[in-house]
N, C-alpha and C positions, 0 to 999 in steps of 0.2 A: 503494499500501498504505501501511494506516495504521501504529498504534503496533504495534508487536510484543508488547505486554504485554495487547494487547486481543483478545479472543477474541468474532466474530460469528456469527451465523447466516446461512449463505449463503444456501441454499434449504430447502425444506419438500415434503414428500410426503405423500399421502393415500391410500389404497384402500378403497372401501366394497364390499363385497359386494350383488350386485342384488336378493338375496330379503331380504325384510323381513316383521318380525312387528308387526300392526297392534294398536292397543289392544283392537278388538274380539276380536281374535284371542287375546290375552292374557287378555281379562278371561272368555273361555270357558274356556282352559284352567286357570286357575287359581279361576274362581268367584268373582272380586272382580269389582264393579259396573265396569263400564267410566268411569262418572263418577269414580269413586276413583282410577282407575289414571292418567286424564287429568289431574284437577284435584290429587289429593293426592300422588300418585307420579309426577307429570309426566312420562309415557310415552306421546306420540302414536303412535309406532311405532319400532320400532329395527331393524337389520341384523342379520343371522343367517346363518351360513355357508352356502354350497350346497357340491356334494360336492367342489371343488376348493379350496375356500378353506380351503387350510391353514394354520396358526399363521406359520412362519417365510416361506412363500410370498406371503403376504399383505405380510409386509415386504418382501420381496423387491421386489414390486409397486410398493410405497410409496417404495422407494428409487430404482426405475429412473426414477421421475417426477422426485423430486428431483435425481437427477443430471442428469438434461435440462434440467429449469429453472436448475440451476446453471451449465449450459453446459460443465460438465467432462468427463473421463473418467474411469470409473470406475479406469485404473490412476494417477489423480492421488491417491488416498485414503491414508493414512497409515496409518489402524487403522479397524476396523470393530467396532462395538459392537452386540450384540445386547439387544434391551430389550423386547422379547416374553414372552410367558410361558412357563412350562415344560410345560405342555400343549400340545404340539406334534406335530410327524410321528411322532417318537420319541422314549422314555424315553432317561432317561441317554445324551444326545448334545448336542453343541455347535452349536447353530443360527447362532451367528455366524459359524464357518468354514465353513459351508456358505452362508450368504450371501455370504459375501467370494469363495465359488468361482464361484455362480450370476452373480455382478455382475460375474467377470472383475478383481476389484480384486488385481492381481498381487503388486503392491509392499505392500499392507496386511498387518497381523497381527489378529487377532481375539479376542474373549471375549464370553464371556455375561454380564449381571448380573442380578440379581433384588430388587427391594423391593415386591413387587406392585402396586399400583396406584399407587406413588410412585417406581416406576422410573424413567421418563423425567426427573422433576425431579433424582432422584439422579444419573442418569447424567450430565446436563449440567454437575454440580458434578466428577464424577470427570472427565471428557473435559477439560473446562478446567484443572484442576489438572494431569494427564498433558502438555497443550499447554503450559503454561507451565513445565514443567518437565524438559521432554525436547523439545531442540534438533530433534529429527528428525521430531516429529509435528506437522505443519502442517494437515492436512485430515482430518476425522473424519467418519464416517458413524454416526447412532445409528439404527437401525431394528427394526423386531418387530412381529409380528402379535397378535392376542388372540382368542381366542375360548372362553374361560369359561363362556361360556353353556354348552355342552354340558353342565354339571355342575349344573343348575339343575333341579329338580324342583319344577314349578308347584303339585303338589299337599300340597308341605311348607310350611305358615304360617312354620316357624322361620327360612326364608331368605326371606321376603318381601321386604325392604330391597335383597335383591341379583337380583329380578326384572328389572331393569333392564340386567342384563349383554347384551353386545352381541358383534359382531364386527367387526374390520376392521385395517387396516394403517397403520402410520405412519414417517415417516422425518424424520431431520434432519441438515444437512451444516453443521458447524462450520468456521470459517477462521482460521487464526492472523494479526493483524496487521489484522483486519477492523472497522473502528469503528461501521458498521453493524450494526443488531441486535445489539447487543454483550450479553455474558454477563455479568452482575455476581455478585454472592455469593448464595450459599443459605443455606436455613437447616434442618435435621432434627431432628425430635424422636421417638423411637421408646419404644415403654411395653410391656416384656414380659410385663406382667401381663395381657393380652390374648393373648398368642400363641398359647393353644390352645384359644380361645374359637371359631375358624371354622375347618373343615379339611374335606377328603374322607376321612371314617374309614379308609378299607379302602384297600390297594394300596402302602400302606409296610411298614417291618419290623415294625411294632408289629402290624398285621393284614394279613398278605400279600392279595393278591388270589386270592379262590378262588370255584370255581362256585356255591357255597353263599351266600357275601356278595354276588355279583352274584345270582344269583337273588331276594335278599332286597332287592335296589333300594338297596343302600347307597354305591353307587360314584357319590354325588352330595355339593355342598357340605354341610354341615350345620352348625348352631349348637348347641352342647352345653347351654348355660344360655343360650336367649334372654332372659328377664324380667333374671338379674344383669347380663348383658350390657349391654342396654338401660339400665339403673339407672346402671351403673358408667361407659356409655361416653358418653351422648346429651351432657351437659352439658360432658366433657372436651373432646370432640371438636371442637365448636364454638368452645371457647376455646383450644384448640392450631391450629385452622385460623388464627384471627386470630393467635396468637403465633406462630407460623413465618412468616407473612406482614411482621409487623411487624418480626421479626429479620432478615428478608432486604433487605429496604428499608432497616433501619439502617445494617447490615452495608454496605451499597453506597454510604450518604451520605445518605438521602434519608429523607423521611416516610411514612409511611401517607397524608396530605394531599394528597401528589404524586403518586400513582396515579392510572393516565387508564384501564390497562385490567388486569382479572383474568382470567386463563385457567384457569376452574376446572371439575372434573369435574361428573359429573353426580350429583343427589342429588335427594330429595323438595324439592318446592318450598318448603315451610317451613324448612328448612334453609337452601337456597340464599339465601332472601330474607335470613335470620337473619345470615349471615355477611356477608352485602353492607350491612347495616343497623351491623352492629357495626363494619367499616372504615370507614364514612361513605360508601361508594359508591351511584351510582345503578345503577338495574337496565340503565341502556343501558351502563353501564361493565364488563358481561358478558353472555356469551351463554350463554342456557339451552338445554342440548342436548336439548328435549324430543323431537325428530324423530330421535335417534341414540343415545338412551338411554347407558349407560355401557360404553365400550368402553374400560375399564381403564386402564393408564397413556398409552393413547395420548390420552385425551379432551384433554391440555391443547395436541398439537400440531394438532389438529380445531378446537379454540377459536380457535386464532392462524389458520389457515387461513380459515376462516370470518369473522374479523375483519375481515383484509386484503379478503377478496371484496365484503362490506359496507362498506368505506371507513372502518372506526372508528377506524384508527390511524394517524398522521401521524409524520414524523421527530421526536425527541427524548421522544417519550412513553415514560413508565414504564409497565412491563409487568410482571404479576408470574404465575409461572405456579404454581398450589397443586394439591395433591393429598393424598390419603389412601390406605392400603391395610391391609387388615388384618394384626395382627400384634400390634401396632397402629404404624403410622407415618405421620407427618404431615412434608409437605416441600413448600419454596417456593424458587423462584429468581426473581430479579429482571433486567429484561431493559431497557437503553436502547435502544428503538427507534430 
């Protein structure tokens, strides 16, 4: 056992649906040339949910894999944090407690957290803090699923930047006293000036779900001021991505020049390249998720898994997980591999 002040990643797990949407299929439904979808939007294919791929359930399948890889029993878990989406099996429902029950984590307690596509990075910060301040929390599971692709209307050009939304489940198990894959510091920035730019306009208390609004096809994600949002957000988002990475590594006692790998969400190709360039990183220091699209807050877990499979990570590497979510939130967490 290592330093009791260290929190390390014990294992990861991931679930991908069997069904995929190809770039050709996306081109057909969106009426966007396939070349633009592949070259500019960076989507070769993306997993989409099948009939049994429910949100929390996909997280449970990923969690089962993480538990198996960790070589522990679910009864060893002290806490289960649901990091999946609000769009899940039932509305007004605590998916973490359901996950705990399905896994047989009898000793654990559970809750749900949400920061859109920044949820996993935020939950790492939260879990680490809880583990360091509560002697009874030694092993924590973060798990959840994502299928907000259900809310994409491919005929709505205002939501074109979200055509990459996909589906899947991810999980991480953290352990106190583990020096390997050690969770370091995080940095999070939120900007409420974008808080109502992207939403599903009906189904809440402002505009309840009715037969009429459903019939109008309004139960999808929409952007209320696309030109204004693009003008205000594009440069701010790129610079804030860089800022949260810089601050996470600085708070961890390192510099950007020491980063070995960046676990970053899927975005259009030009933005991905710009962020790497501004951080002084090579293209091989990240994985572009062109065969997976954007599985929300689970992209960072997938990126880690792929990096391990491809042999890109070695002991002692400085890894940074970074994401952004509508609202708007940017978040980064540093890891000493």
